[in-house]
VEXLUM-208530 format. One record per atom (N, C-alpha, C): x, y, z; residue in three letters. Coordinates in steps of 0.02 Angstrom, whole numbers, plus 50000, padded with zeros to 5 digits. Atoms other than C-alpha are relative to their C-alpha. Layout:
N
XYZala;...
end
This chain:
529
499744995450017met;500694996749935met;499924996449999met;499724997850050ser;501144993649861ser;500205004449963ser;499864991850013arg;502035005649737arg;499744999749930arg;500355000750062ser;501154998349565ser;499445006950007ser;500754994749985pro;499775013149546pro;499344997750004pro;500535003049993arg;498545000149529arg;499874994750066arg;500045005949965ser;499184989949672ser;500015003250054ser;499984996449943val;498664997149829val;499934994950070val;499835005149938ser;498984990849999ser;499465003650061ser;500524996749966arg;497444993250115arg;499824993350053arg;500135005649964pro;497744978250267pro;499325001350033pro;500285000149945trp;496504984250395trp;499404999349972trp;500545001050024arg;495014984350281arg;499564994150004arg;500005005650040ala;495034967950215ala;499434995150042ala;500175005049963ala;494624957150363ala;499345004250044ala;500574996149944arg;493134971150431arg;499315000949959arg;500424998750033leu;492144974150287leu;499624992949954leu;500325003450023ala;490854962650209ala;500174999849940ala;499854999450064gly;490954967750038gly;500555003449983gly;499334996550024ala;492714975350046ala;500614994750026ala;499425003649985val;494304967250044val;500685004149982val;499374994750015val;496174974250028val;500604995650021val;499144999549983thr;498204970550029thr;500094994249962thr;499505004150080ala;499394956149917ala;500284995050048ala;499805005250003ser;500594941549902ser;500724998049967ser;499345000150008ala;502304933849847ala;500404991749958ala;499755006050021leu;503284920649735leu;500645001749964leu;499545002150029leu;504554917549604leu;500605006350014leu;499564994449996leu;505574931949666leu;500805000250010leu;499335000250012thr;507374925449678thr;499994998349952thr;499655001950078ala;507174919749483ala;500135007350002ala;499754993950044cys;507104937449458cys;500565004650031cys;499444996249963ala;508434943449562ala;500695001149967ala;499545001650058ala;509844949949475ala;500694997850059ala;499385001549953arg;511734944049532arg;500185006450023arg;499814995049931gln;512424955049685gln;500585003249941gln;499514997350021gly;513734967549611gly;499995001649930gly;500174996750060gln;513144970749436gln;499925007550012gln;500304992949983pro;512904990449404pro;499345000049987pro;500735000749989gly;511294994749452gly;499644996450049gly;500245006449943asp;511014979449581asp;499675004350069asp;500254999149923pro;510054984449745pro;500744999350051pro;499435000849937gly;511624979749844gly;500685004149972gly;499464996649998thr;512744993049752thr;499695007849993thr;500414989350017arg;511395009349760arg;500175002150080arg;499574995449951pro;511925022849875pro;499394999750056pro;500474998849958ala;511135023850049ala;499685005450019ala;500574993549981leu;509675036350106leu;500445004250050leu;499554996349968ala;510875049850181ala;499275005350075ala;500234996749935ala;510305056150377ala;499905007149973ala;500104994249993leu;509725072350398leu;500435002850070leu;499474998649945pro;510955083450510pro;499194999250083pro;500405002449956ala;510185080350691ala;499675005850042ala;500404993149963glu;509855098750742glu;499545002149954glu;500474995950035val;508225107050675val;500395006349943val;499624994950023ala;508795119450552ala;499585007050006ala;500044993449981pro;508475137650587pro;499355003649966pro;500794998350033gln;507005141650452gln;499524995250009gln;500535003050001leu;506085126550498leu;499855001350083leu;500054999349939ala;506065132850697ala;499185000850004ala;500814998149974arg;504275139950677arg;499454994349985arg;500475006150002phe;503535123450620phe;500134993350053phe;499795003849952tyr;504505112250749tyr;499645003850080tyr;500364994349957glu;503825125850873glu;499324999750005glu;500744998449988gln;502165126750856gln;499414997050042gln;500555004949967lys;500685123750965lys;499504998349976lys;500435003650012ile;499635112050963ile;499224999350012ile;500494998449958ser;497765116150987ser;499424994049983ser;500385004549996trp;496545100551016trp;499455001949995trp;500875000149998arg;494625098150979arg;499694994649994arg;500405004650005ser;493375086950971ser;499934998949930ser;500115004750040cys;493115074550835cys;499424999949941cys;500705001550011gly;491335070550832gly;500034992750002gly;500035007449977ala;491985052550855ala;500355000150059ala;499965002749916pro;491805049051040pro;500644997949996pro;499235001349952gly;493755047951145gly;500395001649934gly;499534998150050phe;494505055650983phe;500305007350020phe;499894995950003gln;495395071150990gln;500285001949930gln;499644998650047cys;495925080750821cys;500315007549989cys;499634994650016ala;497055095350760ala;500405000949947ala;499564998250079thr;498085103650616thr;500445003250010thr;499164999449976val;499935104050623val;500215003149936val;499644995950067arg;500775116150479arg;500584996450011arg;499125002450017ala;502295109150385ala;500135005349929ala;499844995950082pro;503045118150244pro;499854996349921pro;499885002850064leu;502775114150074leu;500434997849962leu;499355000450044asp;504335114650001asp;500455000250070asp;499664999749967tyr;505725108150127tyr;500745003649996tyr;499374994150050ala;507105118550011ala;499995007550044ala;500164993750016arg;506015132450019arg;499495000850065arg;500714998549938pro;505035134750198pro;499715006849990pro;500374996649996glu;504555150450157glu;499445001149943glu;500255000350081ala;503645146749984ala;499194997450022ala;500775003349986gly;501965141150078gly;499924994050044gly;500165006049948glu;501325127150185glu;499384998049996glu;500425004250007val;500375112250197val;499624998450079val;500345000549928arg;499105109150327arg;499684990850019arg;500035004349993leu;499215093450400leu;499514995250057leu;500685002549912ala;497565082550504ala;500314994550037ala;499735004449967val;498105074250638val;499504997650070val;500485002749947ser;497135063750767ser;500254996950054ser;499775006849958arg;497395054050931arg;499484998550045arg;500435000849921thr;496545044951087thr;500574996650038thr;499374998349947lys;497635047751247lys;499934990350023lys;499835007249954ala;498285031451346ala;499614999950036ala;500515000949955thr;496965023351430thr;500284998250078thr;499735002349921gly;498075018251586gly;499744992150014gly;499444997249944pro;498535008951702pro;500814998049961pro;499195002550013gly;500505007251692gly;500245007449969gly;499464995150024arg;501785021351637arg;499905001949931arg;499904997650053arg;501545031451499arg;500424999249941arg;499375000550045leu;502645026451334leu;500055005249968leu;499864994950075gly;502405040751210gly;499475000349987gly;500505000250021ser;501405042051080ser;500244995349937ser;499945006050048leu;501195027550951leu;499715003449926leu;500344996650057phe;500945034350760phe;499854992549973phe;500085004850045val;500215022250644val;499805001249944val;500124999050049asn;499925020750477asn;499914994349941asn;500375005350011pro;498865008750361pro;500354998149929pro;499795002250072gly;499855009850190gly;499655004049955gly;500254995650055gly;499395014650022gly;500574999849952gly;500144993849967pro;500025025149979pro;499365003149995pro;500534996750042gly;498585034249980gly;499284999150072gly;500425002449942gly;497615026650140gly;500125003450056gly;500184994449930ser;496915038050279ser;500154995250068ser;499745001249931ala;497895036450442ala;499365002150059ala;500564997949961val;496465045950540val;499554992649987val;500715006450011asp;495155032750454asp;500424994150042asp;499825006849979tyr;496385018050514tyr;500015000250067tyr;499924999249924leu;496615026050684leu;499264998550037leu;500774999449950gln;494625028750737gln;499654995149964gln;500615006750006gly;493975014050637gly;500194994249991gly;499395005449982tyr;495325000550682tyr;500454999150052tyr;499345001649950ala;496865003450788ala;499765002150061ala;500324999949924ala;496045010950936ala;499664996050037ala;500525005549998leu;495024997750947leu;500194993050008leu;499675007849996gly;495864983350887gly;500614999650026gly;499305002549967tyr;497574985850936tyr;499914998750076tyr;500085002749931pro;497814977451100pro;500015004450066pro;500094996249969ala;497264982951246ala;500755001650049ala;499264997249959glu;498934984451353glu;500385006149942glu;499624995050049val;499644992751200val;499505007250006val;500504993749980arg;498165006151219arg;500155002350051arg;499954996649923ala;498385007851392ala;500565004550004ala;499224997049994arg;500235013751370arg;500365006049950arg;499664994550065tyr;500345024751209tyr;499575005650003tyr;500334996150046asp;499395038551143asp;499984998549921asp;499915003350060met;498905032150983met;499805007149949met;500044992950032val;499105046150845val;500064998149925val;499795000450090ala;498815046650641ala;500085007149974ala;499904992950046val;499345060250528val;500064996849925val;500065000250071asp;498555059350361asp;500475004249958asp;499614998250021pro;499935060150254pro;499885007049940pro;500144993150061arg;500155078050123arg;499734994549946arg;500375001150062gly;499045074549981gly;499534993850003gly;500455005950027val;497885062150062val;499405001050047val;500615000049954ala;496145062050142ala;499735007050030ala;500134993049975arg;496105077550257arg;500565003650005arg;499244994550019ser;498005083950223ser;499975002949929ser;499874999250060glu;497495093650075glu;500024995549944glu;500105005050034pro;496995080249961pro;500274999249922pro;500155000850067val;497485076149782val;499444999049966val;500615002450034glu;496055075949672glu;500204999449924glu;499875001850080cys;496025070249482cys;499325000849958cys;500644999850037leu;494325066049411leu;499444999450048leu;500465002049968asp;492615066349459asp;499734993649998asp;500305005749996gly;491565051649487gly;499924996749935gly;500065000650091pro;490915049049291pro;500635000149980pro;499515000250047his;492425050449224his;500694995050047his;499495004449974met;493455040549357met;499604990549995met;500425006850030asp;492135024249304asp;500255000549935asp;499525001450081thr;492845027849133thr;500684998550016thr;499495001749981tyr;494465026049199tyr;500304992750010tyr;499965003949980thr;494395012549293thr;499674991949961thr;500245004650045gly;493355003249153gly;500254999649941gly;499444999650075thr;494815005949027thr;500284993049995thr;499625004849990asp;495414989648958asp;500885000250002asp;499135000149965phe;497134986549046phe;500504993649955phe;499575003750055thr;497734972848916thr;499664998849939thr;500254999850063pro;497564979348753pro;500334995749938pro;499695007150053asp;497634967248606asp;500315003649933asp;499724994750061glu;498194981148460glu;500235003550018glu;499814990350010gly;498724997648415gly;499455003850055gly;500534994949989ala;497095005248441ala;499734999650067ala;500294999149926glu;496744999148613glu;500525001850041glu;499324996149922ala;498615002448696ala;499755008649957ala;500014992750000asp;498205019548615asp;499435003350047asp;500594999249954ser;496535020948709ser;500244999950074ser;499764998449931leu;497415016548872leu;500485003249995leu;499694995849987val;498755027748845val;499695008849984val;500274996549978glu;497455040548828glu;499605001050077glu;500214999249936ala;496585036248979ala;500705001150057ala;499624996249965phe;498215037849055phe;500075005950020phe;499734992750017lys;498605054348997lys;499245005650039lys;500544996049975thr;496695061549043thr;499984999050065thr;499954998149919phe;497005056249234phe;500785002850015phe;499534994649970ala;498755063749251ala;499885008349987ala;500234990149994glu;498075080349174glu;499435001650028glu;500224996449952gly;496685080349286gly;500424999950073gly;499654997449952cys;497755078549431cys;500485006750008cys;499704993649985gly;498795092049389gly;499665004949991gly;500514995050021gly;497525102949320gly;499685003050074gly;500214997149958arg;496655100549484arg;500284998550092arg;499434999949941ser;498155099149611ser;500555002149999ser;499474996950040ala;499405110149531ala;500425000250069ala;499694996449940lys;499815116449727lys;500644993950035lys;499765004749957val;500195099949808val;500474994749943val;499735004050039leu;500805089449675leu;500814995949990leu;499335000750007arg;502615091449675arg;500424999650072arg;499754999349929his;502795091049860his;499614993750011his;500305003649956val;501945074049915val;500604992449982val;499705005449970ser;503395062849931ser;500274997050050ser;499905004849938thr;503915048650044thr;500315003550048thr;499484998249971val;505425057750099val;499615007250046val;500344996449960glu;504285074150126glu;499494998350062glu;500325000649972thr;502975064150212thr;500434998550072thr;499495002049945ala;504365058050333ala;500185004850041ala;499784995149972arg;504985074650366arg;499285002950054arg;500554998449948asp;503135079550416asp;500054996750063asp;499915003049922met;503085065150554met;500555002050034met;499674996949916asp;504455072150647asp;499865005149997asp;500154995349965val;503855088650645val;499365000050055val;500575002949949val;502105079950727val;500504998450050val;499695002349918arg;503225071350848arg;500405005150046arg;499584995349962ala;504225086250904ala;499375004250030ala;500774996549969val;502515096550922val;499724996750053val;500095004949958leu;501945082351024leu;500355000750061leu;499625000949943gly;503305083051147gly;500464992949995gly;499595006249983asp;504085066351116asp;500655001149958asp;499054999150020lys;506065064151098lys;499954994449926lys;499835005050056glu;505875046750987glu;499224999549966glu;500665001050044leu;504475041850854leu;499884991350007leu;500195008050015his;503585024750897his;499534999549946his;500295000950059tyr;502825018450757tyr;499764994249970tyr;500245007050033val;501725004150677val;499965001649917val;500284997950070gly;501655005250488gly;499864993749971gly;500165005450030ala;500894992950358ala;500015000549936ala;499944998350068ser;501294989650191ser;500475002849977ser;499474992650001tyr;502075006850127tyr;499945004950038tyr;499854999249952gly;501865011550272gly;500504997850032gly;499325000449993thr;503465002050304thr;500575005149974thr;499654996950023phe;504195011650164phe;500135005850028phe;499994994549957leu;503695027150261leu;500515000750075leu;499645002849925gly;504405020950434gly;500685000949977gly;499285002149996ala;506005015350363ala;500395004049977ala;499554994250022thr;506385031850259thr;499925005450081thr;500024997749928tyr;505935040150448tyr;500894998250037tyr;499295001849959ala;507335030450510ala;500525000649966ala;499334999450034gly;508575033450373gly;499975007449993gly;499754991449973leu;508345052650396leu;500135002350056leu;499964997549906phe;508135053550586phe;500154994850030phe;500025006849956pro;509035037850646pro;500025002450074pro;499874995949932ser;509565047450819ser;499194998750035ser;500615002449989arg;507545047050839arg;499494995149994arg;500495007250021val;506985030850807val;499844996950061val;500185002949950gly;506095023550943gly;499844991049990gly;500075007950030arg;505145006550917arg;499605002149943arg;500255000550077leu;504655004550739leu;499964993949980leu;500435007050044val;503444990350666val;500055000849938val;500164997950069leu;503644988550479leu;499694993549982leu;500185006750020asp;502494974750431asp;499654999949941asp;500055000050078gly;502254968650269gly;500595005649952gly;499404994950014ala;503994977950224ala;500005000049916ala;499794999150063met;504444984450063met;500565000249991met;499305000749998asp;506174984249995asp;500215007349966asp;499814992950024pro;506765003249960pro;500545000249939pro;499325000750030ser;508304997449861ser;499704998349914ser;500125003150084leu;507274991749694leu;499745005849954leu;500434995450056pro;506645000649541pro;499324999249988pro;500794999349994ala;504835004549503ala;499904993249949ala;500205006450016arg;504914990249362arg;500294993350041arg;499795004049938arg;505714978549491arg;499444998250044arg;500545001049937leu;504394981549613leu;499424998149946leu;500595003150037asn;503094978149488asn;500014993849981asn;499955006450009leu;503674963949437leu;500064995850056leu;500005005149942asp;504004956049601asp;499165000150028asp;500544998849949gln;502344962949669gln;499394993549936gln;500305003650033thr;501534954349505thr;500044993350013thr;499985005549973ala;502334938249564ala;499734998450063ala;500394999349927gly;501664941349737gly;499124997850000gly;500614999550013phe;499914941049685phe;499914992349964phe;500325008050043glu;500124924749573glu;500184994450050glu;499995003549938thr;500874917149750thr;499314999850039thr;500615000449963ala;499354921449828ala;499374995749962ala;500605003750040phe;498204916149687phe;500104992750003phe;499865006050014gln;498934899049679gln;499724997150070gln;500385003749931ala;498574896649880ala;499255001549988ala;500665001350005phe;496794901549832phe;499844993849967phe;500035003950059ala;496894890749679ala;499834993350049ala;500005006749962arg;497284875449796arg;499595000350068arg;500605000349950asp;496014881349933asp;499404996049966asp;500585002250027cys;494774880849816cys;499844993649966cys;500105006150020val;494834864249739val;499804994550055val;500255002749964arg;494614858449897arg;499295001250034arg;500654996849974gln;493014866349930gln;499404996149950gln;500705003550027ser;491214858449880ser;499885006649929ser;499964995550027asp;490994875849807asp;500365004149946asp;499504996850056cys;492474879349688cys;499585001349928cys;500544997550040pro;491594889049553pro;500434997949931pro;499605001050058ile;493124884949424ile;500234991949991ile;499615007750023gly;493644866949349gly;499534994150001gly;500345003949984gly;492204856549397gly;500214995050041gly;499805004649952arg;492404841849506arg;500614997850018arg;499395002349999lys;494064836049457lys;500535006449979lys;499704996050012ala;494734853349466ala;500834999550032ala;499244999549988thr;496744855049488thr;500175008650006thr;499914991949998pro;497504873549551pro;500255002249936pro;499904998750050ala;498184873249390ala;499395001949938ala;500834999150045gly;496334872149298gly;499735004950014gly;500144994849966val;495984885549420val;500065007349951val;499804993550035gly;497024897249344gly;499985000549913gly;500255000550083arg;496694892649163arg;499395001849980arg;500694998150002gly;494884894349193gly;499895006350006gly;499884990049989leu;495184913249268leu;500095002549936leu;499744995550063lys;496204918049127lys;499425000049934lys;500534999250051ala;494894911148995ala;499455003750020ala;500634996649969phe;493374918349102phe;500325008949975phe;499784993350016phe;494424935849090phe;500055002849934phe;499994997750056glu;494654934948913glu;499385000249963glu;500694999750015lys;492804930848892lys;499685005950008lys;500144992749989leu;492424947948977leu;500255004749946leu;499804996250046asp;493624955548858asp;499465002549946asp;500295000450043ala;492594951948739ala;499135002349988ala;500824999049999glu;490714953248807glu;499985000350066glu;500384998349931pro;490404961348981pro;499464998050026pro;500595005149973leu;489334953449103leu;499635008450033leu;500434996349981lys;487854963849147lys;499945001650084lys;499974999549913ala;487774970549340ala;499485003750027ala;500374994849942glu;486534978049467glu;500325006350003glu;499594992850007asp;487174996249447asp;499645005149997asp;500584995950023pro;486095011049458pro;500295005249956pro;499864997250040asp;487315019749353asp;500314997749929asp;500045002850063gly;487375007249211gly;500754995349996gly;499255003250019arg;489145000449227arg;499824993349998arg;499735006849974glu;489524982249190glu;500734997750014glu;499185003449965leu;490914969849244leu;500424999849940leu;499565001450067thr;492414972349104thr;500374994150040thr;499455005949976glu;493884961749114glu;500345003350042glu;499644996149936ser;494874976149204ser;499674999450072ser;500364999449937leu;493544977949351leu;499984992550017leu;500095005249961ala;493244959149360ala;500974997550026ala;499265001649976thr;495274957249371thr;500335002250076thr;499924996849935ile;495344970549510ile;499584998650043ile;500275002249949gly;493994963249603gly;500494992750021gly;499455005649982val;495014944949596val;500465001750067val;499494996049951ile;496504955449660ile;499875000850072ile;500034996749944ala;495764963749784ala;499764993650073ala;500185008949963ala;495144943449853ala;500594999050026ala;499355001949979met;496994941049869met;500245003750062met;499794998549929tyr;497334952250026tyr;499934996050052tyr;500375001649934asp;496454942950138asp;499684991849993asp;500315006450001glu;496134923250141glu;499185000650017glu;500734999749975gly;494514927950236gly;499475001949946gly;500374995450054ala;493834935050066ala;500094994949951ala;500285004650045trp;493914918649982trp;499484997249976trp;500715001450006pro;492394912350008pro;499415005049963pro;500404995050041gln;491724928849960gln;499924999549919gln;499745001050064leu;492714927249793leu;499794994649946leu;500195005650028arg;492124909949756arg;499225001049977arg;500794999650023glu;490224916149769glu;500025004049938glu;500074993850036ala;490544931449667ala;500314994949928ala;499955001550058leu;491344920949528leu;499444993049960leu;500785004350019asp;489994908049526asp;499615002849972asp;500404997750010ser;488854921449506ser;500035002249929ser;499964993850063ala;489704929749373ala;500134992749935ala;499965007550032arg;490044911249290arg;499544996849977arg;500575002450014arg;488504903649312arg;499405002549982arg;500594995650023his;487114915649317his;500075005849957his;499974994850044lys;488044928849210lys;499845005550032lys;500294994249936asp;487774940849353asp;500745004450016asp;499344994249975gly;489494954849384gly;499875002850045gly;500014996149928thr;488784961449527thr;500534999650051thr;499655003749915gln;489804952349678gln;500545003349964gln;499224998750022leu;491504953749575leu;500035009249990leu;500004993550014leu;490934972449535leu;500135004450065leu;499884996149912ala;490774977949727ala;500624996750023ala;499475001149980leu;492394969649756leu;500555004549969leu;499594996250055ser;493164979049616ser;499775008550016ser;500274993349966asp;492314994349692asp;500265001650083asp;499775001249936ser;492804989949884ser;500865003449980ser;499314999950017tyr;494694991049804tyr;500205006749988tyr;499984993550010tyr;494485007149712tyr;499695006050061tyr;500464995549939glu;493295014849869glu;499785003249962glu;500184995850039arg;492175018349760arg;499284999950057arg;500525004049955asp;490335019249869asp;499575000749940asp;500605001850063thr;488575016949809thr;499685008249969thr;500274993450042glu;488245036449742glu;500615000449948glu;499604999750057gly;489795033549628gly;500435004350011gly;499504995449986arg;490995043549722arg;500684996450017arg;499475001349989tyr;492695040449731tyr;500665002050073tyr;499574995649950ser;493925043449893ser;500765001749951ser;499554998850063asn;495465051149832asn;500734994850013asn;499405005749970leu;496505035049880leu;500424997149942leu;499725001450070met;497005030749684met;500165006149979met;499514993550017phe;497545050249656phe;500434999250034phe;499604997049968ala;498525051049794ala;500534992949996ala;499655007350004asn;499245031149770asn;500405002249921asn;499334998250072ser;499935037049578ser;500265007550021ser;499564993449997ala;500465055849639ala;500534997050052ala;499575002949977val;501495046149775val;500604996649961val;499545006350025asn;502215032849679asn;500225003549923asn;499704996050054cys;502575044649518cys;500555004950024cys;499324995349988leu;503615056549619leu;500314995450026leu;499665003149976asp;504535043349713asp;500544996749952asp;499455003550051leu;505435034449580leu;499595000049919leu;499955000050057pro;505655036049388pro;499664992649978pro;500825004350018ala;504185027349300ala;500214992849976ala;499855007750031ala;504325008649238ala;500204999549946ala;499804998950074phe;504155012349070phe;499785005149978phe;500194994950030ser;504115025848961ser;499644998949940ser;500225001350085ser;503215019148808ser;499644992949999ser;500225007450015pro;501955004248757pro;500474994949969pro;499565005150034glu;503314996048649glu;500624998650068glu;499625003649955glu;504354995648820glu;499614994750047glu;500335005149982val;502864985248903val;499984995249957val;500135006350024arg;502614972948771arg;500724996750005arg;499495002650006ala;504364971548755ala;500154996850073ala;499805002649922ser;504434966148960ser;499254994050023ser;500735005549992leu;502624955948924leu;500174993450048leu;499855007049977arg;503494939248941arg;500214999150070arg;499875000549938asp;504254941849102asp;499544999950056asp;500674998649966phe;502594948749176phe;499614993350005phe;500525006350016glu;501594932849110glu;500264994250031glu;499775005049974lys;502994921049173lys;500005002350078lys;499974999849929ala;503004927949348ala;499105000150015ala;500745001349991ser;500934928049330ser;499544998949939ser;500465002150049pro;499954918949195pro;499325004850008pro;501064997650018val;498184926349255val;500345007250018val;500064991049981phe;498844944749320phe;500695002149969phe;499624998050017gly;500374946949236gly;499865007149951gly;500064993950035glu;499824957149077glu;499695005650030glu;500444994449973thr;498564968949183thr;500645003450039thr;499454996549954met;500064970949298met;500545006549948met;499454997950053ala;501394976149148ala;499515007149989ala;500554995550022trp;500044987649077trp;499985006050036trp;500114993249940ser;499594997349231ser;500685002450009ser;499424995649986ala;501395000949263ala;500255006449967ala;499734994150053leu;501615012049114leu;499565005850027leu;500464991049979asn;500305026949207asn;500535004050009asn;499654992349961cys;501785036949288cys;500335002249940cys;499724997950049ala;502435037849104ala;499735007949978ala;500154993950019tyr;501455052549074tyr;499725004650040tyr;499904994349960trp;501395062049229trp;500175005750003trp;499774992550006pro;501485080049238pro;500505001450044pro;499484995649962val;502815082349373val;500394994949997val;499385003349998ala;504645075049365ala;499864995850055ala;499795003249935pro;505105061549483pro;500465004050035pro;499454997649958thr;506125067049649thr;500384995550031thr;499765002749967gly;506525053149716gly;500504993749940gly;499615005450029glu;507545036149679glu;500094994750015glu;499945004249940ala;507825019149737ala;500645000550027ala;499364998649961arg;509015019149872arg;499954992950060arg;499815003249940arg;509625007450027arg;499685003750053arg;500064995949933ile;508965011950192ile;500454997550058ile;499725003849962glu;510225006250324glu;499785004450074glu;500264997449927ala;509725019750473ala;500634998950047ala;499695002549959gln;511435019150542gln;499945002950087gln;499994996549940gly;511455020950739gly;499345000350032gly;500664998949991ala;509545018350752ala;499914994250045ala;500105005749968ala;508795008350894ala;499584993949963ala;500195006050021pro;508224990150846pro;499215000949966pro;500765000150051ile;506684990950707ile;499874991849998ile;500255008650011leu;505664975550695leu;499765000149925leu;500305003050077val;505334969650518val;499444995349998val;500375007450004val;503924957350488val;499544998049929val;500255002450077gly;503434948050330gly;499684993750008gly;500495006350034thr;502314934550270thr;499954995749937thr;499695004450053thr;502874920150175thr;499515001049943thr;500304998950053arg;501464922350051arg;499465005149997arg;500324993549999asp;500914940050054asp;500065002749930asp;500084997550061pro;500344946249897pro;500355007449965pro;499884993850035ala;500514964949875ala;500955002150027ala;499224998150002thr;502294965549965thr;500404993250007thr;499615005750003pro;503304948649946pro;500514999650053pro;499515000349955tyr;504274940550077tyr;500705000150004tyr;499375001150004val;505864941750002val;500225008150029val;499854992149991trp;505644961850012trp;500045001050066trp;499744999649937ala;505514959950205ala;500844998050014ala;499325003449995glu;507054949850199glu;500525006049993glu;499334993850044ala;507974963550084ala;500035005350059ala;500224991949951leu;507224978850219leu;500474998450064leu;499605003549917ala;507954967650384ala;500674999749993ala;499235002050030gly;509534966250284gly;500305007650005gly;499864994450040gln;509824982150221gln;499965005750100gln;500014995649950leu;509404991650408leu;500574997550046leu;499605003849964ser;510744990450519ser;499884998250062ser;500165003349924ser;509694988450672ser;499404995949993ser;500615003250012gly;508494977850586gly;499814991850024gly;500145008050003arg;507674959550637arg;499474998749977arg;500605004550042leu;506524948350550leu;499604999550029leu;500275004949959leu;505134942050618leu;499424997349926leu;500405004550061thr;504284927550495thr;499394998350009thr;500525002549998his;502594924350483his;499754993649940his;500075004450053asp;502294908550379asp;499204997749985asp;500764998350038gly;500474913350307gly;499785002849955gly;500324999150068asp;499294918150183asp;499855007850026asp;500444992750000gly;498684937250170gly;500585006350004gly;499704993849990his;499374954350168his;500175003350068his;499924997649930thr;500284958850329thr;499644993650068thr;500055006049935ala;500294949950520ala;499735001250048ala;500234995649941tyr;500064960550639tyr;499205000750022tyr;500575000049982gly;498424957850722gly;499434995749929gly;500415005650045arg;497784944450587arg;499684994450017arg;500205007649990gly;497474930950693gly;500484994150014gly;499665004349955ser;499304924450757ser;500275001550060ser;499634998749911asp;499624924750945asp;500565000349987asp;499325002250005cys;501314920050895cys;500425007249993cys;499604994350041val;501584937150795val;499875005650046val;500324994449972asp;500454947450894asp;500465002650065asp;499445001749936ala;501624941751057ala;500625002449990ala;499404999049994ala;503094944750987ala;500015009149982ala;500094992350030val;502554964350908val;499735002950067val;500044996049942asp;501954967951078asp;500474998850055asp;499374998549973ala;503304963451174ala;500485005449981ala;499444997450041tyr;504394973451063tyr;499515008950036tyr;500374993849991leu;503104988151082leu;500115004050072leu;500024997849917leu;502884987351280leu;500814998550038leu;499414998949953arg;504674982851333arg;500504999449946arg;499434998250062gly;505824985751158gly;500374993149997gly;499645005050024thr;506114968151168thr;500004996249935thr;500315005350070val;506514959850993val;500084993449996val;499885008249996pro;506214942250948pro;500614999149968pro;499405004050024pro;507654930450925pro;500144999649942pro;499595000850078glu;508734929450763glu;499504993449995glu;500415007750040gly;507634917050638gly;499365000650032gly;500805001849989lys;505864918250722lys;499645000249974lys;500645002250045arg;504504910750652arg;499404999150031arg;500865001049974cys;502574910650676cys;499654997949952cys;500345002550035leu;501284901550611leu;499295003950009leu;
end
């Protein structure tokens, strides 16, 4: 989640797929922060306004619908479809059908209600997350007391998915040069963004104007009511924290136990979010580089390698690929380009467990001129399967991001003017991240959202979890969100990788479990290793 069009947060896959990685990290963020009190600063932005507590009469038919569960084909799970208005301002103008899945509380102990889960993205499938990980990977005590529930957000996976390009055209898009050296290359990148946007507009016209985070948060409230829960209990990771915080801001009186893990700061505009995330990935890369030079198989820098040397060596490797892509064992004939290699490395920053795989992939590419393994890492990030098909992750990611906030940049000239800041934030990734943020400038639908603080006045205590070297959601974002929420409590994980719950810290897991099971928030200033 992240919010950058090509920086997607999907923490749950990273630790579990042999060739797949996911998630992100943090760095020079305080240096980027503006002084409080200046016009447009986060501290002066208006707060998200709560909706009326009473359900509007024109929405009653959605809140009062009956849910009909059916078998999913996955043992132990039930599935259903819930209707929501396409446009909450005009409920009569059409509907969207939301895919819902659940697994019932296993007992023993008193059932605490439904626990909604969301893995982030935007664009990650909550249903896949539930069925593939959460229903098995969450602690037994939590699964015993809650029905675990997932809703694919509108525009995602099974819920009227946004579609943009077919596989071959998506291959062309992902292989585009995202570090243009001169005007012609910049023109080609702009054309790639326009082709992507036109594909989304042509193939997904119905939903494209209505996949905002605010609308998805309102959908969650409909599903909560349909399930018969008076409050929403929720665990959201990465972008899922923005979704959960938005729910709290809109419906503070309906907040139950909310865990926001790998938190985003909703008060930041798109350019600042992209810059902060760029610094986050640099922080994660520096952690990787420090670890790499301690390993016997560090593929960059030789015997006397330093972390700084690893960074310079990787940058030089990317520049060489820009001039001469590497062959790869790919049935579709793709080569490893600079852009695909960069995404492959970024993918491995999400989870420190992927670092050995990254070292091996870099060694294969540099010494043996074989780009196969780095290409596989890139494919895992983009959710491209061996048949050349892409999930709708990247399509939904851009659709939500470009609707939620005004574009970070409006032209190549604006990107060039900001390149120094992005390259200062990350000498390795800065140029790619800056140009990638131009994506929304050509979106076919105007943004409907804006950066706003979220206070959720009157909400029950909300647990915000931040990891100090998180690449995709920098730690300062968790500090900012916990400070904005009137009832926020920050739990700090001093560690690497994206998000913290269920990733190996007994201290973090115990604190989150105590909150979910007993409503006990950790003490102020709680830190975990």
